[in-house]
C-alpha positions in Angstrom: 13.0 -22.8 -1.3 14.9 -21.3 -4.2 14.7 -17.5 -4.4 16.9 -17.2 -7.5 15.1 -15.0 -10.0 13.9 -16.5 -13.2 15.2 -15.0 -16.5 11.8 -13.5 -17.1 11.9 -11.8 -13.7 15.5 -10.5 -14.3 14.5 -9.0 -17.6 11.3 -7.4 -16.0 13.3 -5.7 -13.3 16.0 -4.6 -15.8 13.2 -3.0 -17.9 11.8 -1.4 -14.8 15.2 0.2 -13.9 15.5 1.6 -17.3 12.1 3.3 -17.0 13.0 4.7 -13.6 16.3 6.1 -14.8 14.3 7.9 -17.4 11.0 8.8 -15.8 11.6 8.6 -12.0 14.7 10.6 -11.4 15.4 11.9 -7.9 14.9 15.5 -9.2 11.5 14.6 -10.4 10.6 12.8 -7.1 11.8 15.9 -5.2 9.8 18.2 -7.3 6.6 16.1 -6.9 7.1 15.8 -3.3 7.6 19.5 -2.7 4.5 20.4 -4.7 2.4 17.7 -3.3 1.7 16.3 -6.7 1.4 12.7 -8.0 4.2 11.6 -10.2 2.0 11.3 -13.3 4.9 11.0 -15.7 6.2 7.9 -13.9 2.8 6.3 -13.4 2.1 6.8 -17.1 5.4 5.2 -18.0 4.7 2.3 -15.8 1.2 1.8 -17.5 2.5 2.2 -21.0 5.1 -0.5 -20.4 2.6 -3.0 -18.9 3.4 -2.7 -15.2 0.0 -1.4 -14.3 -1.6 -4.6 -15.5 0.9 -7.1 -14.0 -1.1 -9.6 -11.9 -4.4 -8.8 -13.6 -6.2 -11.8 -15.1 -5.7 -12.2 -18.9 -9.4 -11.9 -19.6 -9.2 -8.3 -18.4 -6.2 -7.5 -20.6 -3.6 -8.1 -17.9 -0.5 -10.2 -17.5 -0.8 -13.0 -14.9 2.2 -13.3 -12.7 2.9 -15.0 -9.4 3.0 -13.3 -6.1 6.8 -13.4 -5.9 7.1 -11.3 -9.1 4.6 -8.8 -7.8 6.8 -8.4 -4.6 10.0 -8.1 -6.6 8.6 -5.3 -8.7 7.2 -3.4 -5.6 10.6 -3.7 -3.8 12.5 -2.6 -6.9 10.3 0.5 -7.3 11.0 1.8 -3.8 14.6 0.5 -3.8 15.2 3.0 -6.7 13.5 5.9 -4.9 10.0 5.6 -6.3 6.8 5.9 -4.2 5.1 2.8 -3.1 1.6 3.7 -4.2 2.3 3.7 -8.0 2.3 -0.2 -8.1 -0.2 -2.9 -6.8 -3.4 -2.2 -8.7 -3.8 -6.0 -9.2 -4.3 -6.4 -5.5 -6.5 -3.4 -4.9 -8.9 -4.3 -7.7 -9.2 -7.9 -6.6 -12.4 -7.2 -4.7 -14.0 -5.8 -7.8 -13.0 -8.7 -10.0 -14.2 -11.1 -7.5 -17.5 -9.5 -6.4 -18.2 -6.7 -8.9 -21.0 -6.7 -11.5 -20.1 -6.6 -15.2 -20.7 -2.9 -15.2 -18.6 -2.2 -12.1 -15.8 -4.3 -13.4 -15.9 -2.4 -16.7 -15.8 0.9 -14.8 -12.7 -0.3 -12.8 -10.8 -1.7 -15.8 -11.4 1.3 -17.9 -9.5 3.4 -15.3 -6.8 0.8 -14.6 -5.9 0.3 -18.3 -5.3 4.0 -18.5 -3.0 4.0 -15.5 -5.5 5.6 -13.2 -6.7 4.6 -9.7 -10.2 3.4 -10.2 -11.6 3.8 -6.7 -10.8 4.8 -3.2 -11.4 2.2 -0.4 -14.1 3.6 1.9 -13.6 1.6 5.0 -11.8 3.7 7.7 -13.8 6.1 9.8 -12.8 8.4 12.8 -14.0 5.7 15.3 -13.3 2.7 13.1 -9.6 2.3 12.3 -8.1 -1.0 13.4 -11.7 -1.9 14.6 -13.4 -2.2 11.3 -16.6 -3.6 13.0 -17.1 -0.1 14.5 -18.0 1.3 11.1 -21.0 3.6 11.6 -21.7 4.8 8.0 -25.2 3.6 7.1 -27.3 2.7 4.1 -31.1 3.1 4.2 -33.7 2.2 1.6 -36.4 4.7 0.7 -38.7 5.0 -2.4 -36.7 2.4 -4.3 -33.3 4.1 -3.7 -30.5 3.6 -1.3 -29.2 6.6 0.7 -25.7 6.6 2.3 -24.7 8.7 5.3 -21.4 8.7 7.1 -17.9 10.0 7.5 -14.8 8.3 6.0 -11.3 9.2 6.8 -7.7 8.6 5.6 -9.0 8.0 2.1 -6.1 7.7 -0.2 -6.6 9.2 -3.8 -10.1 10.6 -2.9 -9.3 13.7 -4.9 -8.6 11.8 -8.1 -10.5 8.4 -8.1 -13.8 8.4 -9.9 -15.4 5.9 -7.5 -15.5 4.8 -3.9 -15.9 1.2 -2.7 -17.9 2.2 0.3 -18.5 0.0 3.3 -21.8 0.7 5.2 -23.9 -0.8 7.9 -27.6 -1.4 7.6 -29.3 1.5 9.4 -31.3 -1.0 11.3 -28.3 -2.5 12.9 -26.6 0.6 14.2 -25.0 0.0 17.6 -24.8 -3.8 17.2 -20.9 -4.2 16.9 -21.2 -8.0 16.9 -23.5 -8.1 13.9 -20.9 -8.4 11.2 -23.3 -9.6 8.6 -24.9 -6.1 8.7 -22.1 -4.7 6.4 -22.5 -4.1 2.7 -20.2 -2.6 0.0 -21.4 -0.1 -2.6 -20.1 1.3 -5.8 -20.4 5.1 -5.3 -19.4 7.8 -7.9 -17.2 10.4 -6.2 -19.1 13.1 -8.0 -22.4 12.1 -6.6 -24.4 14.9 -4.9 -23.9 14.9 -1.1 -20.2 13.9 -1.2 -17.7 16.5 0.2 -13.9 15.7 0.2 -11.4 17.6 2.4 -7.6 17.0 2.0 -5.7 16.1 5.1 -2.3 17.5 5.8 0.4 14.9 6.5 3.9 14.7 7.6 4.8 12.3 4.7 3.3 10.7 1.6 2.9 14.2 0.0 2.7 12.7 -3.5 -0.6 11.0 -2.7 -3.7 12.8 -1.4 -5.3 11.5 1.7 -8.8 12.9 2.6 -11.8 13.1 4.8 -14.9 12.2 2.9 -18.4 13.2 4.1 -21.5 11.5 2.7 -24.8 13.1 3.3 -27.9 11.4 1.8 -25.8 10.1 -1.2 -28.2 8.4 -3.5 -27.3 5.0 -5.1 -29.3 2.2 -6.6 -29.7 -1.5 -6.0 -27.4 -2.2 -9.0 -24.7 -0.4 -7.1 -24.4 -3.2 -4.5 -21.0 -5.0 -4.7 -21.2 -8.7 -4.0 -23.7 -9.9 -1.5 -25.6 -7.7 0.8 -24.6 -8.2 4.5 -21.4 -10.0 3.4 -19.2 -6.9 3.0 -17.1 -7.5 6.0 -16.0 -10.9 4.7 -15.5 -9.6 1.1 -13.1 -7.0 2.3 -10.9 -9.7 3.9 -10.3 -11.6 0.7 -6.9 -10.0 0.0 -5.7 -8.6 3.2 -2.8 -11.0 3.6 -1.3 -10.3 0.2 -1.8 -6.6 0.6 0.0 -6.6 3.9 2.9 -8.5 2.1 2.9 -5.8 -0.6 3.4 -3.2 2.1 6.3 -5.2 3.7 7.9 -5.5 0.2 7.6 -1.8 -0.5 9.0 -0.7 2.9 11.9 -3.3 2.5 12.7 -1.3 -0.7 12.7 2.0 1.1 15.2 0.5 3.6 17.5 -0.8 0.8 17.4 2.6 -0.8 18.4 4.4 2.3 21.1 1.8 3.2 22.7 2.1 -0.2 22.8 5.9 -0.1 24.3 5.8 3.4 26.9 3.2 2.4 28.0 5.3 -0.5 28.2 8.4 1.5 30.3 6.7 4.3 32.8 6.0 1.6 33.0 9.6 0.4 32.6 11.7 3.6 35.9 12.7 5.1 36.1 13.7 8.8 39.2 13.8 11.0 41.3 13.1 7.9 39.7 9.8 6.9 36.3 8.5 5.6 33.6 8.0 8.1 33.2 4.6 6.8 36.5 3.6 8.3 35.2 4.3 11.7 34.1 1.2 13.5 30.8 2.8 14.8 29.7 3.6 11.3 30.7 0.1 10.2 28.7 -1.4 13.0 25.6 0.6 12.0 26.0 -0.6 8.3 26.5 -4.2 9.4 23.3 -4.3 11.6 21.4 -2.5 8.9 22.4 -5.1 6.4 21.3 -7.9 8.8 17.9 -6.4 9.1 17.5 -6.0 5.4 18.5 -9.6 4.8 15.9 -10.7 7.4 13.3 -8.6 5.8 14.0 -10.0 2.3 13.9 -13.6 3.6 10.5 -13.0 5.3 9.0 -11.3 2.3 10.2 -13.9 -0.2 9.4 -16.8 2.0 5.8 -15.6 2.5 5.4 -14.9 -1.3 6.7 -18.4 -1.9 4.1 -19.8 0.6 1.3 -18.0 -1.2 2.4 -19.2 -4.6 2.4 -22.7 -3.3 -0.9 -22.5 -1.8 0.2 -22.6 1.9 -1.6 -20.7 4.6 0.1 -17.3 5.5 -1.9 -15.8 8.3 1.0 -15.9 10.5 3.8 -15.2 8.1 2.2 -12.2 6.4 1.5 -10.6 9.7 5.1 -11.3 10.9 6.4 -9.9 7.7 4.4 -6.8 7.8 5.2 -6.2 11.5 9.0 -6.9 11.2 9.6 -5.1 7.9 7.7 -2.0 9.0 9.7 -1.7 12.3 13.0 -2.7 10.9 12.8 -0.6 7.9 12.2 2.5 10.1 15.3 1.6 12.1 17.4 1.2 9.0 16.3 4.4 7.6 16.9 6.2 10.8 20.4 4.8 11.0 20.9 5.9 7.4 20.0 9.4 8.3 22.3 9.4 11.3 25.2 8.3 8.9 24.3 11.2 6.5 24.4 13.6 9.5 23.1 17.2 8.9 22.6 16.8 5.2 20.3 13.8 5.8 17.9 16.1 7.7 17.5 18.4 4.7 15.0 17.9 1.9 18.0 17.9 -0.6 18.6 14.4 0.7 16.0 11.7 -0.3 16.6 9.9 3.0 14.6 12.6 4.7 11.7 11.8 2.4 12.1 8.0 3.0 12.3 8.8 6.7 8.9 10.5 7.0 7.2 8.2 4.3 8.2 5.0 6.0 6.8 5.8 9.4 3.1 5.2 8.4 3.8 1.7 7.3 3.6 0.8 11.1 0.0 2.2 11.0 -1.5 1.7 7.6 -2.6 -1.8 6.4 -2.8 -3.0 10.0 -1.0 -1.4 12.9 2.0 -3.1 14.6 -0.4 -4.0 17.4 -3.0 -5.5 15.1 -0.3 -7.7 13.4 0.8 -8.9 16.8 -2.8 -9.8 17.7 -3.4 -11.5 14.4 -0.1 -13.5 14.6 -0.4 -14.2 18.3 -3.8 -15.7 18.1 -2.8 -18.0 15.2 0.3 -19.1 17.0 -1.6 -20.0 20.1 -4.1 -22.1 18.0 -1.2 -24.2 16.7 -0.3 -25.3 20.1 -3.8 -26.1 21.6 
């Protein structure tokens, strides 16, 4: 495996760094974070320069690239202090491009081409987090219409996205957890009567809204079915492994950002007449932080290479997500320790990275689910 970047990848990342130096300054990130606002200026700059359409098929106006390139861009954004959620539309819309109708795809691409989030993923419910099969939201047919009732939670971008890709269970199959072919996906306008959205307060991710969404007799039509009725559960699994890897690449970037800030500070901060970087305990922290970062990079790049070469990644994607989420949090915590008191203030971006990175051990598959996914697959190899 050769992980040297191509000339095209180097130019792409150089262009990205120029955009971030102009439109994603730390002052701007701090302002957006404190106000709980999306960094619209940066998102628009990414869109105007083609980053929003990276990985999208050419027939939809996008620029096809390999998985490695997508991961490099995701890593570079967070490495330079940007939020993870501004990139990765190509993966989030894969379900729609694969299963959506012409009208649904047109709705999606109209938003994406403008740099907007087209839809919120309506899967998680209060009783259905890691256990997606416990989804209780229902769809019921009556008088030629479909009516959706349920309660979704942890819905990212629910205040801004115009649509929801909503997973429901056939109302006749409620209580049958084993009946996974009872699930269907629906294209639901977020302004439909019967939808109520309430923003959740979080310890991190302040630049992106996360909400509770209540659906009471929300009326949709047969044309709003996404894909095949009863096949929703399998449809949602189409891109899970790549999305997990994207999260691993993003949190790797967070760790690199924190590490570099801490290393620079260790060279500047003087205590007891010399820089703290000259103390062996600080050098030990930096050394082990660097080892973890190198391990993270190798795991992410290797998994991306496997995907691009058509190899199975059930194990490697789960391991990458698990290791990167855990190790990045350890690196960022050590970086905050090196920064000392200043690291615990909101004037220091490490404090933002510290709270934002923690949820990567939960979202996109918890640590425990990653262990379960990898563990089962490992055991199968040795039967």
